[in-house]
Every structure is written in structure tokens, then in C-alpha cells.
C-alpha positions in Angstrom: -1.8 -7.3 -19.5 -2.5 -4.0 -17.8 0.5 -1.8 -17.1 0.3 1.7 -15.2 3.0 4.3 -15.6 3.5 7.4 -13.5 5.8 10.4 -13.8 5.0 13.9 -12.8 6.9 15.4 -15.7 4.5 15.7 -19.0 7.2 14.8 -21.6 9.0 11.9 -19.7 5.5 10.3 -18.9 4.9 10.5 -22.6 7.9 9.0 -23.7 7.6 6.2 -21.2 4.2 5.4 -22.5 5.2 5.4 -26.0 8.0 3.1 -25.3 5.8 0.7 -23.5 3.3 0.7 -26.2 5.9 -0.1 -28.9 7.2 -3.1 -26.9 3.8 -4.3 -25.9 1.1 -3.3 -28.2 -1.5 -5.8 -26.9 -1.1 -4.4 -23.5 -3.5 -1.9 -21.8 -1.3 1.1 -21.0 -2.4 3.7 -18.6 -0.4 6.9 -17.7 -0.9 9.2 -14.5 0.8 12.2 -13.4 -1.0 12.3 -9.9 0.1 9.5 -7.4 -3.3 9.2 -6.1 -5.0 8.5 -9.1 -2.7 5.8 -10.2 -3.2 4.0 -6.5 -7.0 4.5 -7.0 -7.0 2.8 -10.5 -4.8 -0.1 -9.0 -7.4 -0.6 -6.1 -10.5 -0.5 -8.1 -9.1 -2.4 -11.3 -5.7 -4.2 -10.5 -2.6 -3.9 -12.4 0.3 -6.4 -13.6 3.1 -4.2 -13.9 3.8 -0.3 -12.6 6.5 1.9 -14.2 7.1 4.6 -11.3 9.3 7.6 -11.3 11.1 7.8 -8.1 11.9 11.5 -7.7 8.3 13.3 -7.7 6.7 16.3 -5.7 4.7 14.7 -2.9 4.5 11.2 -2.6 7.8 9.5 -3.9 7.8 6.5 -6.2 9.1 4.5 -3.4 6.0 5.3 -1.3 3.8 4.8 -4.2 5.3 1.0 -4.6 4.7 0.4 -0.8 0.9 1.0 -1.3 0.9 -0.9 -4.7 2.7 -3.6 -2.6 -0.1 -3.4 0.0 -2.8 -3.9 -2.8 -0.9 -6.7 -4.5 2.3 -8.1 -3.1 3.2 -9.8 -6.6 2.8 -6.6 -8.5 6.0 -6.0 -10.8 7.4 -2.6 -10.0 10.0 -1.1 -12.3 11.4 2.1 -11.1 12.3 4.8 -13.7 14.5 7.9 -12.7 17.0 10.4 -13.7 18.9 9.9 -10.3 21.3 6.8 -9.7 21.2 7.4 -6.1 17.8 6.1 -5.6 19.0 2.5 -6.9 19.3 1.2 -3.2 16.0 2.2 -2.3 14.6 0.5 -5.4 16.3 -2.9 -4.5 15.3 -2.6 -0.9 11.6 -2.8 -2.3 12.4 -5.9 -4.3 11.7 -4.0 -7.4 11.5 -5.9 -10.8 13.7 -3.4 -12.4 15.3 -0.1 -12.7 15.6 2.3 -15.8 17.5 5.3 -16.0 15.8 8.2 -17.9 15.3 9.2 -20.7 13.7 5.9 -21.2 14.1 3.8 -24.6 12.1 0.9 -25.8 15.2 -1.6 -25.5 15.4 -0.6 -22.1 11.7 -1.4 -21.5 11.9 -4.4 -23.4 14.8 -5.6 -21.3 13.0 -5.1 -18.1 9.9 -6.7 -19.3 11.7 -9.8 -20.1 13.1 -10.0 -16.6 10.3 -9.6 -14.5 10.4 -10.8 -11.0 6.7 -12.3 -10.9 5.4 -13.8 -14.1 2.4 -12.4 -15.9 -0.2 -15.1 -16.4 -2.4 -14.3 -19.5 -5.9 -13.9 -18.8 -6.8 -16.6 -21.4 -4.8 -19.1 -19.5 -6.4 -18.7 -16.1 -8.4 -21.9 -15.4 -11.8 -21.8 -13.9 -12.5 -24.5 -11.2 -16.1 -25.2 -10.4 -16.8 -27.3 -7.2 -20.2 -28.6 -6.3 -21.4 -29.8 -2.8 -23.6 -33.0 -2.5 -23.8 -35.5 -5.1 -23.4 -33.5 -8.1 -20.0 -34.9 -9.1 -21.1 -38.6 -8.7 -22.6 -40.6 -11.6 -24.9 -43.7 -10.6 -25.9 -46.7 -12.5 -29.3 -48.1 -12.1 
């Protein structure tokens, strides 16, 4: 599982990252303080879940979420903010969750249990090979 975190406040970002790592120690958790870097990572390497601060300088978390949804419409977005007035914007985005700061591992765990889109572990992905012609047929002589 790959989880991206975004917050322009270094301490809040570190607290968020630590909380996620405590809840999901086997997940790859990448933290970003710049919106464009997180978007570039999602475009290049994908992601299952993004925790986004809503209120940031420059591009807001809602604007970042819109770009992430263009990359992957089934990406789980969980908004993290210290301002309750953004809850309507988060719900309009069909977010998977909403956490008020300061973030706790209990809140992270609760949101990860109720994701909008299920995460399919990479080990459970099936590979299907289809051949053309008679490769799939067995004949008796």
C-alpha cells in the first residue's frame, strides 16, 4: 500500500506521517510539503491513499485532490485540516475521510478502516494471459 501525505506545516506533516506509519507499518508512506511534488509522484508512481491538508499557501488541498482524481478517479482522499468550515468542500469531492488537527493514530486508523474504495493488495492481483491462434487448444493424434 502506498500512502502520500501533504502539509505545508513541517510539524503537522511529521505528526501525520508518524501516525500513519504506526497504523500501517507495512505501507510505503511518503511525505510532501509541496503540492506539485506530491502530484508528480502520484503521476509517476501512483498511490492508493492521499492525506491532504486543505488550507495551504498556493494550491489548496481541494485543488490537489481534483488533480489526483484526474490521475486516478478511485484514489482514496482523506482531508486533514484545522478548520471545520472546509468539511463541505471535502464532501463535495467525495472524499474518503476528514480528520481535524491535531491528528492521532486512532483517527487515522478509523479513516483507513472506512475507505471509499477498497485497496487490493498487490499480492492478490491476478495476471491474465491471453494468446491468439491455437495456443490454447490441445489436440489428440
